[in-house]
TORVO-208267 format. One record per residue: residue number from 1; x, y negated, z of N, C-alpha, C in turn. Coordinates in steps of 0.001 Angstrom, whole numbers. Atoms other than C-alpha are relative to their C-alpha. Layout:
N
<pt seq="NUM" n_x="X" n_y="Y" n_z="Z" ca_x="X" ca_y="Y" ca_z="Z" c_x="X" c_y="Y" c_z="Z"/>
...
END
This chain:
152
<pt seq="1" n_x="613" n_y="-689" n_z="-723" ca_x="61879" ca_y="7414" ca_z="-12501" c_x="-1460" c_y="-833" c_z="111"/>
<pt seq="2" n_x="1437" n_y="786" n_z="151" ca_x="59193" ca_y="4421" ca_z="-12712" c_x="-329" c_y="231" c_z="-1236"/>
<pt seq="3" n_x="345" n_y="-401" n_z="1276" ca_x="58871" ca_y="5239" ca_z="-16307" c_x="-744" c_y="1414" c_z="-249"/>
<pt seq="4" n_x="774" n_y="-1063" n_z="-355" ca_x="58134" ca_y="8668" ca_z="-15659" c_x="-1013" c_y="377" c_z="780"/>
<pt seq="5" n_x="1524" n_y="275" n_z="-826" ca_x="55432" ca_y="8095" ca_z="-13205" c_x="-785" c_y="-450" c_z="-632"/>
<pt seq="6" n_x="1046" n_y="708" n_z="792" ca_x="54058" ca_y="5648" ca_z="-15344" c_x="-560" c_y="953" c_z="-1203"/>
<pt seq="7" n_x="276" n_y="-660" n_z="1147" ca_x="53961" ca_y="8069" ca_z="-18324" c_x="-1109" c_y="1547" c_z="635"/>
<pt seq="8" n_x="888" n_y="-941" n_z="-291" ca_x="52251" ca_y="10807" ca_z="-16117" c_x="-1423" c_y="-610" c_z="394"/>
<pt seq="9" n_x="1304" n_y="685" n_z="-284" ca_x="49679" ca_y="8229" ca_z="-14856" c_x="-886" c_y="-35" c_z="-1280"/>
<pt seq="10" n_x="495" n_y="-9" n_z="1436" ca_x="48917" ca_y="7560" ca_z="-18650" c_x="-436" c_y="1564" c_z="-313"/>
<pt seq="11" n_x="389" n_y="-1789" n_z="426" ca_x="48564" ca_y="11521" ca_z="-19291" c_x="-1532" c_y="221" c_z="738"/>
<pt seq="12" n_x="1116" n_y="-180" n_z="-805" ca_x="46249" ca_y="11871" ca_z="-16338" c_x="-1534" c_y="-814" c_z="-269"/>
<pt seq="13" n_x="1130" n_y="920" n_z="389" ca_x="43934" ca_y="8841" ca_z="-17464" c_x="-518" c_y="561" c_z="-1255"/>
<pt seq="14" n_x="324" n_y="-475" n_z="899" ca_x="43976" ca_y="10044" ca_z="-20797" c_x="-966" c_y="1001" c_z="-46"/>
<pt seq="15" n_x="601" n_y="-1085" n_z="-85" ca_x="42923" ca_y="13475" ca_z="-19903" c_x="-1211" c_y="-337" c_z="552"/>
<pt seq="16" n_x="1331" n_y="395" n_z="-714" ca_x="40070" ca_y="11990" ca_z="-17540" c_x="-720" c_y="-511" c_z="-1085"/>
<pt seq="17" n_x="1250" n_y="961" n_z="1191" ca_x="38599" ca_y="9840" ca_z="-20494" c_x="-339" c_y="781" c_z="-1032"/>
<pt seq="18" n_x="515" n_y="-757" n_z="993" ca_x="38261" ca_y="12668" ca_z="-22637" c_x="-830" c_y="1144" c_z="394"/>
<pt seq="19" n_x="1527" n_y="-1046" n_z="-741" ca_x="35132" ca_y="14422" ca_z="-22141" c_x="-461" c_y="941" c_z="-1107"/>
<pt seq="20" n_x="358" n_y="-1056" n_z="1223" ca_x="34611" ca_y="17881" ca_z="-23636" c_x="-1356" c_y="260" c_z="267"/>
<pt seq="21" n_x="1441" n_y="153" n_z="-93" ca_x="31171" ca_y="18154" ca_z="-24555" c_x="3" c_y="1831" c_z="-734"/>
<pt seq="22" n_x="127" n_y="-1182" n_z="484" ca_x="30235" ca_y="22029" ca_z="-24922" c_x="-1657" c_y="141" c_z="-79"/>
<pt seq="23" n_x="1416" n_y="-331" n_z="90" ca_x="26942" ca_y="23345" ca_z="-26239" c_x="-601" c_y="1050" c_z="965"/>
<pt seq="24" n_x="264" n_y="-1229" n_z="-681" ca_x="24822" ca_y="25442" ca_z="-23855" c_x="-512" c_y="1039" c_z="-1085"/>
<pt seq="25" n_x="329" n_y="-1365" n_z="795" ca_x="23988" ca_y="28887" ca_z="-24813" c_x="-1135" c_y="-135" c_z="-622"/>
<pt seq="26" n_x="969" n_y="235" n_z="935" ca_x="20730" ca_y="28062" ca_z="-25962" c_x="-19" c_y="-1005" c_z="-1089"/>
<pt seq="27" n_x="-498" n_y="921" n_z="1155" ca_x="21984" ca_y="25192" ca_z="-28024" c_x="292" c_y="798" c_z="-1410"/>
<pt seq="28" n_x="-651" n_y="-737" n_z="714" ca_x="24160" ca_y="27606" ca_z="-29471" c_x="-769" c_y="1158" c_z="-1012"/>
<pt seq="29" n_x="1013" n_y="-918" n_z="471" ca_x="21485" ca_y="30244" ca_z="-30209" c_x="-967" c_y="-810" c_z="-1075"/>
<pt seq="30" n_x="989" n_y="892" n_z="677" ca_x="19074" ca_y="27665" ca_z="-31416" c_x="974" c_y="-317" c_z="-1773"/>
<pt seq="31" n_x="-687" n_y="301" n_z="1230" ca_x="21901" ca_y="26657" ca_z="-34002" c_x="37" c_y="1189" c_z="-975"/>
<pt seq="32" n_x="-11" n_y="-1133" n_z="713" ca_x="22157" ca_y="30118" ca_z="-35287" c_x="-1266" c_y="541" c_z="-320"/>
<pt seq="33" n_x="1030" n_y="-531" n_z="811" ca_x="18582" ca_y="30504" ca_z="-35956" c_x="-384" c_y="-1117" c_z="-1090"/>
<pt seq="34" n_x="131" n_y="1135" n_z="1124" ca_x="18463" ca_y="27227" ca_z="-37718" c_x="882" c_y="400" c_z="-1427"/>
<pt seq="35" n_x="-1053" n_y="-543" n_z="1608" ca_x="21558" ca_y="28678" ca_z="-40388" c_x="-709" c_y="1198" c_z="-249"/>
<pt seq="36" n_x="575" n_y="-1460" n_z="757" ca_x="19677" ca_y="32019" ca_z="-40523" c_x="-1268" c_y="-169" c_z="-642"/>
<pt seq="37" n_x="962" n_y="635" n_z="485" ca_x="16455" ca_y="30319" ca_z="-41472" c_x="287" c_y="-356" c_z="-1228"/>
<pt seq="38" n_x="-344" n_y="998" n_z="1134" ca_x="18279" ca_y="27945" ca_z="-43851" c_x="627" c_y="998" c_z="-1286"/>
<pt seq="39" n_x="-737" n_y="-811" n_z="1333" ca_x="20495" ca_y="30689" ca_z="-45495" c_x="-1047" c_y="1470" c_z="-665"/>
<pt seq="40" n_x="1069" n_y="-855" n_z="732" ca_x="17148" ca_y="33224" ca_z="-46009" c_x="-731" c_y="-778" c_z="-1145"/>
<pt seq="41" n_x="883" n_y="901" n_z="944" ca_x="15367" ca_y="30341" ca_z="-47658" c_x="868" c_y="-561" c_z="-1051"/>
<pt seq="42" n_x="-975" n_y="-61" n_z="1245" ca_x="18563" ca_y="29920" ca_z="-49956" c_x="188" c_y="1088" c_z="-748"/>
<pt seq="43" n_x="-512" n_y="-1527" n_z="572" ca_x="18818" ca_y="33500" ca_z="-50576" c_x="1235" c_y="101" c_z="-197"/>
<pt seq="44" n_x="-1440" n_y="-320" n_z="-20" ca_x="22139" ca_y="33077" ca_z="-49714" c_x="897" c_y="1226" c_z="942"/>
<pt seq="45" n_x="-252" n_y="-1259" n_z="-672" ca_x="23273" ca_y="36559" ca_z="-48947" c_x="1469" c_y="-161" c_z="878"/>
<pt seq="46" n_x="-1251" n_y="181" n_z="-814" ca_x="27012" ca_y="35568" ca_z="-47598" c_x="-421" c_y="-744" c_z="1118"/>
<pt seq="47" n_x="357" n_y="760" n_z="-1153" ca_x="25675" ca_y="33251" ca_z="-45156" c_x="-737" c_y="778" c_z="835"/>
<pt seq="48" n_x="757" n_y="-758" n_z="-1041" ca_x="23130" ca_y="35664" ca_z="-43731" c_x="977" c_y="894" c_z="449"/>
<pt seq="49" n_x="-842" n_y="-913" n_z="-257" ca_x="26017" ca_y="38065" ca_z="-43709" c_x="927" c_y="158" c_z="912"/>
<pt seq="50" n_x="-771" n_y="804" n_z="-776" ca_x="28079" ca_y="35933" ca_z="-41485" c_x="-586" c_y="-20" c_z="1309"/>
<pt seq="51" n_x="1048" n_y="210" n_z="-1154" ca_x="25143" ca_y="35636" ca_z="-39209" c_x="-225" c_y="1275" c_z="814"/>
<pt seq="52" n_x="298" n_y="-1309" n_z="-390" ca_x="24681" ca_y="39484" ca_z="-38608" c_x="1073" c_y="614" c_z="489"/>
<pt seq="53" n_x="-797" n_y="-555" n_z="-583" ca_x="26312" ca_y="41614" ca_z="-36344" c_x="613" c_y="983" c_z="-506"/>
<pt seq="54" n_x="-652" n_y="-799" n_z="1108" ca_x="29014" ca_y="43795" ca_z="-38449" c_x="145" c_y="1232" c_z="923"/>
<pt seq="55" n_x="340" n_y="-1385" n_z="-619" ca_x="27657" ca_y="47242" ca_z="-36399" c_x="-523" c_y="920" c_z="-482"/>
<pt seq="56" n_x="993" n_y="-1121" n_z="144" ca_x="26047" ca_y="50467" ca_z="-36969" c_x="-862" c_y="-84" c_z="797"/>
<pt seq="57" n_x="1242" n_y="419" n_z="-754" ca_x="24137" ca_y="49392" ca_z="-34292" c_x="-1235" c_y="-921" c_z="-398"/>
<pt seq="58" n_x="923" n_y="545" n_z="332" ca_x="22356" ca_y="46662" ca_z="-35830" c_x="-1161" c_y="396" c_z="-328"/>
<pt seq="59" n_x="1373" n_y="-884" n_z="452" ca_x="18897" ca_y="47358" ca_z="-36250" c_x="-1088" c_y="-1413" c_z="-632"/>
<pt seq="60" n_x="1049" n_y="923" n_z="847" ca_x="16140" ca_y="45447" ca_z="-38615" c_x="-1070" c_y="1194" c_z="439"/>
<pt seq="61" n_x="1055" n_y="-815" n_z="728" ca_x="12534" ca_y="47039" ca_z="-38573" c_x="-619" c_y="-1073" c_z="-904"/>
<pt seq="62" n_x="624" n_y="861" n_z="1316" ca_x="10947" ca_y="46096" ca_z="-41606" c_x="-848" c_y="1292" c_z="-484"/>
<pt seq="63" n_x="1038" n_y="-1087" n_z="575" ca_x="7670" ca_y="47688" ca_z="-42866" c_x="-69" c_y="1059" c_z="775"/>
<pt seq="64" n_x="246" n_y="-1234" n_z="-897" ca_x="7506" ca_y="50039" ca_z="-39832" c_x="1309" c_y="996" c_z="-224"/>
<pt seq="65" n_x="-1274" n_y="-793" n_z="-179" ca_x="11032" ca_y="51385" ca_z="-40645" c_x="874" c_y="-281" c_z="393"/>
<pt seq="66" n_x="-1030" n_y="1095" n_z="-274" ca_x="14158" ca_y="50771" ca_z="-39187" c_x="987" c_y="394" c_z="-768"/>
<pt seq="67" n_x="-906" n_y="-131" n_z="820" ca_x="17095" ca_y="49831" ca_z="-41219" c_x="1363" c_y="-162" c_z="1480"/>
<pt seq="68" n_x="-928" n_y="230" n_z="-1141" ca_x="20326" ca_y="50390" ca_z="-38998" c_x="1521" c_y="-352" c_z="-965"/>
<pt seq="69" n_x="-1162" n_y="290" n_z="261" ca_x="23825" ca_y="48671" ca_z="-39642" c_x="-326" c_y="-1335" c_z="-1179"/>
<pt seq="70" n_x="96" n_y="1206" n_z="420" ca_x="24620" ca_y="45267" ca_z="-41339" c_x="-132" c_y="281" c_z="-1402"/>
<pt seq="71" n_x="115" n_y="67" n_z="1568" ca_x="25499" ca_y="46242" ca_z="-44982" c_x="-1314" c_y="808" c_z="-355"/>
<pt seq="72" n_x="1603" n_y="-462" n_z="637" ca_x="21897" ca_y="48616" ca_z="-45538" c_x="-903" c_y="-1448" c_z="280"/>
<pt seq="73" n_x="759" n_y="1029" n_z="-24" ca_x="20476" ca_y="45345" ca_z="-44055" c_x="36" c_y="-1083" c_z="-1373"/>
<pt seq="74" n_x="-478" n_y="1351" n_z="1105" ca_x="22338" ca_y="43086" ca_z="-46566" c_x="-630" c_y="584" c_z="-1265"/>
<pt seq="75" n_x="452" n_y="-536" n_z="1300" ca_x="21289" ca_y="45559" ca_z="-49485" c_x="-1365" c_y="-176" c_z="-188"/>
<pt seq="76" n_x="1519" n_y="44" n_z="-125" ca_x="17453" ca_y="45268" ca_z="-48375" c_x="-306" c_y="-1309" c_z="-113"/>
<pt seq="77" n_x="256" n_y="1253" n_z="203" ca_x="17706" ca_y="41434" ca_z="-48235" c_x="364" c_y="-477" c_z="-1550"/>
<pt seq="78" n_x="-331" n_y="-4" n_z="1391" ca_x="19455" ca_y="41586" ca_z="-51523" c_x="-1281" c_y="16" c_z="-1086"/>
<pt seq="79" n_x="1085" n_y="-421" n_z="515" ca_x="16331" ca_y="43291" ca_z="-53117" c_x="-1083" c_y="-1138" c_z="351"/>
<pt seq="80" n_x="1214" n_y="1236" n_z="-438" ca_x="13821" ca_y="40860" ca_z="-51164" c_x="131" c_y="-1531" c_z="-592"/>
<pt seq="81" n_x="-136" n_y="1022" n_z="676" ca_x="15489" ca_y="37982" ca_z="-52572" c_x="63" c_y="56" c_z="-1497"/>
<pt seq="82" n_x="172" n_y="258" n_z="1452" ca_x="14898" ca_y="38634" ca_z="-56249" c_x="-1913" c_y="-455" c_z="-323"/>
<pt seq="83" n_x="1625" n_y="672" n_z="511" ca_x="11012" ca_y="37980" ca_z="-55496" c_x="-151" c_y="-1380" c_z="942"/>
<pt seq="84" n_x="335" n_y="848" n_z="-752" ca_x="9484" ca_y="35498" ca_z="-53355" c_x="211" c_y="274" c_z="1404"/>
<pt seq="85" n_x="-461" n_y="-87" n_z="-1664" ca_x="10998" ca_y="35369" ca_z="-49581" c_x="322" c_y="-1388" c_z="47"/>
<pt seq="86" n_x="-319" n_y="1286" n_z="-485" ca_x="10686" ca_y="32294" ca_z="-47803" c_x="-666" c_y="-238" c_z="1480"/>
<pt seq="87" n_x="557" n_y="147" n_z="-1451" ca_x="10333" ca_y="31742" ca_z="-43720" c_x="-277" c_y="-1315" c_z="385"/>
<pt seq="88" n_x="133" n_y="1355" n_z="-662" ca_x="8855" ca_y="28960" ca_z="-41947" c_x="-496" c_y="396" c_z="1348"/>
<pt seq="89" n_x="284" n_y="-478" n_z="-1307" ca_x="9269" ca_y="29375" ca_z="-38210" c_x="-719" c_y="-1076" c_z="847"/>
<pt seq="90" n_x="911" n_y="937" n_z="-901" ca_x="6980" ca_y="27717" ca_z="-35688" c_x="1014" c_y="-738" c_z="1172"/>
<pt seq="91" n_x="-1006" n_y="153" n_z="-734" ca_x="10064" ca_y="26129" ca_z="-34048" c_x="-368" c_y="-647" c_z="1379"/>
<pt seq="92" n_x="449" n_y="705" n_z="-1218" ca_x="7824" ca_y="24142" ca_z="-31406" c_x="-363" c_y="1333" c_z="1094"/>
<pt seq="93" n_x="222" n_y="-1025" n_z="-738" ca_x="6807" ca_y="27855" ca_z="-29954" c_x="1368" c_y="818" c_z="-18"/>
<pt seq="94" n_x="-1128" n_y="-1069" n_z="-273" ca_x="10391" ca_y="29100" ca_z="-29812" c_x="258" c_y="152" c_z="1105"/>
<pt seq="95" n_x="-161" n_y="-373" n_z="-1242" ca_x="11580" ca_y="30713" ca_z="-27158" c_x="1111" c_y="685" c_z="314"/>
<pt seq="96" n_x="-1430" n_y="-505" n_z="-128" ca_x="15317" ca_y="31581" ca_z="-26021" c_x="55" c_y="293" c_z="1490"/>
<pt seq="97" n_x="-302" n_y="-578" n_z="-1184" ca_x="15852" ca_y="33873" ca_z="-23240" c_x="1489" c_y="526" c_z="326"/>
<pt seq="98" n_x="-1409" n_y="-842" n_z="-240" ca_x="19541" ca_y="34477" ca_z="-21757" c_x="-338" c_y="1214" c_z="1007"/>
<pt seq="99" n_x="332" n_y="-1011" n_z="-758" ca_x="19349" ca_y="38007" ca_z="-20692" c_x="1181" c_y="287" c_z="858"/>
<pt seq="100" n_x="-1027" n_y="-456" n_z="-644" ca_x="22964" ca_y="38655" ca_z="-19516" c_x="1146" c_y="-1100" c_z="-726"/>
<pt seq="101" n_x="-1232" n_y="882" n_z="539" ca_x="26293" ca_y="36736" ca_z="-20212" c_x="305" c_y="539" c_z="-1544"/>
<pt seq="102" n_x="-295" n_y="-375" n_z="1462" ca_x="26628" ca_y="36653" ca_z="-23945" c_x="-1135" c_y="846" c_z="-861"/>
<pt seq="103" n_x="1576" n_y="-831" n_z="701" ca_x="22969" ca_y="38327" ca_z="-24851" c_x="-1121" c_y="-1062" c_z="244"/>
<pt seq="104" n_x="1073" n_y="719" n_z="271" ca_x="20143" ca_y="36475" ca_z="-25977" c_x="-972" c_y="202" c_z="-624"/>
<pt seq="105" n_x="1075" n_y="-471" n_z="922" ca_x="16571" ca_y="37276" ca_z="-27297" c_x="-701" c_y="-1422" c_z="-322"/>
<pt seq="106" n_x="817" n_y="943" n_z="570" ca_x="14678" ca_y="34812" ca_z="-29220" c_x="-1591" c_y="504" c_z="-351"/>
<pt seq="107" n_x="1358" n_y="-406" n_z="579" ca_x="11016" ca_y="34844" ca_z="-29943" c_x="-820" c_y="-1510" c_z="-443"/>
<pt seq="108" n_x="480" n_y="849" n_z="702" ca_x="9514" ca_y="32854" ca_z="-32628" c_x="-1081" c_y="167" c_z="-992"/>
<pt seq="109" n_x="813" n_y="-295" n_z="1187" ca_x="6618" ca_y="32992" ca_z="-34742" c_x="206" c_y="-567" c_z="-1511"/>
<pt seq="110" n_x="-610" n_y="444" n_z="1310" ca_x="7284" ca_y="32744" ca_z="-38462" c_x="-928" c_y="598" c_z="-1122"/>
<pt seq="111" n_x="987" n_y="-409" n_z="1366" ca_x="5139" ca_y="32343" ca_z="-41670" c_x="828" c_y="455" c_z="-1058"/>
<pt seq="112" n_x="-813" n_y="-678" n_z="925" ca_x="6738" ca_y="34567" ca_z="-44118" c_x="-634" c_y="-297" c_z="-1502"/>
<pt seq="113" n_x="531" n_y="-206" n_z="1242" ca_x="5795" ca_y="34082" ca_z="-47730" c_x="1018" c_y="842" c_z="-916"/>
<pt seq="114" n_x="-582" n_y="-1215" n_z="864" ca_x="6879" ca_y="37534" ca_z="-49819" c_x="-931" c_y="437" c_z="-1116"/>
<pt seq="115" n_x="1011" n_y="-667" n_z="1405" ca_x="5992" ca_y="38682" ca_z="-53114" c_x="968" c_y="816" c_z="-975"/>
<pt seq="116" n_x="-932" n_y="-622" n_z="816" ca_x="7439" ca_y="40777" ca_z="-55900" c_x="716" c_y="-1080" c_z="-868"/>
<pt seq="117" n_x="-348" n_y="872" n_z="872" ca_x="9764" ca_y="38799" ca_z="-58584" c_x="-1259" c_y="-419" c_z="-1147"/>
<pt seq="118" n_x="902" n_y="794" n_z="811" ca_x="7670" ca_y="36394" ca_z="-60790" c_x="-1409" c_y="-52" c_z="773"/>
<pt seq="119" n_x="1479" n_y="377" n_z="-620" ca_x="4757" ca_y="36151" ca_z="-58280" c_x="101" c_y="-1022" c_z="1120"/>
<pt seq="120" n_x="-135" n_y="1070" n_z="-1127" ca_x="4037" ca_y="33353" ca_z="-55776" c_x="98" c_y="634" c_z="1078"/>
<pt seq="121" n_x="-290" n_y="-399" n_z="-1495" ca_x="3908" ca_y="35613" ca_z="-52698" c_x="-1258" c_y="-210" c_z="904"/>
<pt seq="122" n_x="1096" n_y="-173" n_z="-1150" ca_x="1461" ca_y="36200" ca_z="-49849" c_x="806" c_y="-463" c_z="1373"/>
<pt seq="123" n_x="-479" n_y="591" n_z="-1429" ca_x="1824" ca_y="34308" ca_z="-46522" c_x="-437" c_y="873" c_z="1037"/>
<pt seq="124" n_x="270" n_y="-655" n_z="-1100" ca_x="1904" ca_y="36403" ca_z="-43530" c_x="520" c_y="-426" c_z="1072"/>
<pt seq="125" n_x="-304" n_y="536" n_z="-1675" ca_x="2539" ca_y="35562" ca_z="-39789" c_x="510" c_y="1269" c_z="755"/>
<pt seq="126" n_x="-604" n_y="-947" n_z="-647" ca_x="4766" ca_y="37562" ca_z="-38022" c_x="480" c_y="-813" c_z="1108"/>
<pt seq="127" n_x="-542" n_y="108" n_z="-1226" ca_x="6134" ca_y="37311" ca_z="-34322" c_x="1303" c_y="516" c_z="240"/>
<pt seq="128" n_x="-1165" n_y="-479" n_z="-125" ca_x="9615" ca_y="37482" ca_z="-34475" c_x="819" c_y="125" c_z="845"/>
<pt seq="129" n_x="-811" n_y="-80" n_z="-1077" ca_x="11932" ca_y="38782" ca_z="-31761" c_x="1466" c_y="309" c_z="-448"/>
<pt seq="130" n_x="-1471" n_y="-334" n_z="624" ca_x="15845" ca_y="38715" ca_z="-32527" c_x="739" c_y="380" c_z="1325"/>
<pt seq="131" n_x="-805" n_y="5" n_z="-1088" ca_x="18319" ca_y="39766" ca_z="-29964" c_x="1704" c_y="-468" c_z="-748"/>
<pt seq="132" n_x="-1404" n_y="604" n_z="498" ca_x="21953" ca_y="37860" ca_z="-30388" c_x="1044" c_y="475" c_z="1044"/>
<pt seq="133" n_x="-1044" n_y="-670" n_z="-973" ca_x="25090" ca_y="39029" ca_z="-29023" c_x="1107" c_y="-1362" c_z="-312"/>
<pt seq="134" n_x="-1181" n_y="850" n_z="379" ca_x="28191" ca_y="36504" ca_z="-28591" c_x="1030" c_y="688" c_z="164"/>
<pt seq="135" n_x="-1076" n_y="-852" n_z="344" ca_x="30996" ca_y="37861" ca_z="-30151" c_x="1498" c_y="-664" c_z="-309"/>
<pt seq="136" n_x="-931" n_y="710" n_z="265" ca_x="34629" ca_y="36631" ca_z="-30671" c_x="-4" c_y="-1262" c_z="-869"/>
<pt seq="137" n_x="331" n_y="1032" n_z="995" ca_x="33470" ca_y="34704" ca_z="-33863" c_x="-1291" c_y="-633" c_z="384"/>
<pt seq="138" n_x="1469" n_y="1002" n_z="-241" ca_x="30097" ca_y="33339" ca_z="-32276" c_x="-976" c_y="860" c_z="69"/>
<pt seq="139" n_x="1283" n_y="-607" n_z="-462" ca_x="26573" ca_y="34359" ca_z="-31723" c_x="-163" c_y="759" c_z="-1142"/>
<pt seq="140" n_x="490" n_y="-886" n_z="1203" ca_x="25492" ca_y="37334" ca_z="-34211" c_x="-1290" c_y="476" c_z="386"/>
<pt seq="141" n_x="1474" n_y="-572" n_z="0" ca_x="21934" ca_y="38550" ca_z="-34851" c_x="409" c_y="1515" c_z="15"/>
<pt seq="142" n_x="-306" n_y="-1454" n_z="-420" ca_x="21979" ca_y="42217" ca_z="-33303" c_x="-1361" c_y="611" c_z="-514"/>
<pt seq="143" n_x="1152" n_y="-769" n_z="170" ca_x="18448" ca_y="43020" ca_z="-33867" c_x="-1154" c_y="-970" c_z="-719"/>
<pt seq="144" n_x="988" n_y="710" n_z="370" ca_x="15552" ca_y="41451" ca_z="-35768" c_x="-1470" c_y="1128" c_z="-155"/>
<pt seq="145" n_x="1377" n_y="-540" n_z="-88" ca_x="11959" ca_y="42837" ca_z="-34685" c_x="-1233" c_y="-975" c_z="-282"/>
<pt seq="146" n_x="1368" n_y="668" n_z="199" ca_x="8982" ca_y="41566" ca_z="-36386" c_x="-1111" c_y="564" c_z="214"/>
<pt seq="147" n_x="1192" n_y="-600" n_z="-391" ca_x="5512" ca_y="42193" ca_z="-35379" c_x="-935" c_y="-830" c_z="-863"/>
<pt seq="148" n_x="1061" n_y="624" n_z="722" ca_x="2799" ca_y="41466" ca_z="-37701" c_x="-1196" c_y="-474" c_z="903"/>
<pt seq="149" n_x="1084" n_y="962" n_z="-698" ca_x="99" ca_y="38891" ca_z="-36383" c_x="-917" c_y="-605" c_z="-792"/>
<pt seq="150" n_x="1032" n_y="595" n_z="648" ca_x="-3040" ca_y="37665" ca_z="-37241" c_x="57" c_y="-1611" c_z="-260"/>
<pt seq="151" n_x="-26" n_y="1439" n_z="426" ca_x="-2904" ca_y="34181" ca_z="-39202" c_x="-1289" c_y="-770" c_z="1202"/>
<pt seq="152" n_x="784" n_y="762" n_z="-722" ca_x="-3998" ca_y="31373" ca_z="-36941" c_x="-599" c_y="-1488" c_z="-733"/>
END
């Protein structure tokens, strides 16, 4: 009986000493943005695919036209990656808004360097808005809504 009680005390002490560190939703969303920018700049289509919501409701507005669905977006990214394509987010201006449980919106100014294959590319500033959803496999980008903005 004494040995059993000592074992229970040790288990309770061990459990109490283990601190479970969970990232706040804002930190998780920020990590997704960091991975998204890294994957985009590496032209890593597989890594980008892992971050996009796999739904026909995924939406990306590009050049004034909607692209619906993850696969059509990946096809478009693949074409863009043949040329110059680089993102430089102004992370000091990043805003993360938790809209509901498991839904976040981000806003971040991004300088895009975009150009056809073999060309250096032109820098264009966008105010990027994304909606992210928390899925069973983690946060996913559900929409990408870039708004052209004047350079600063």
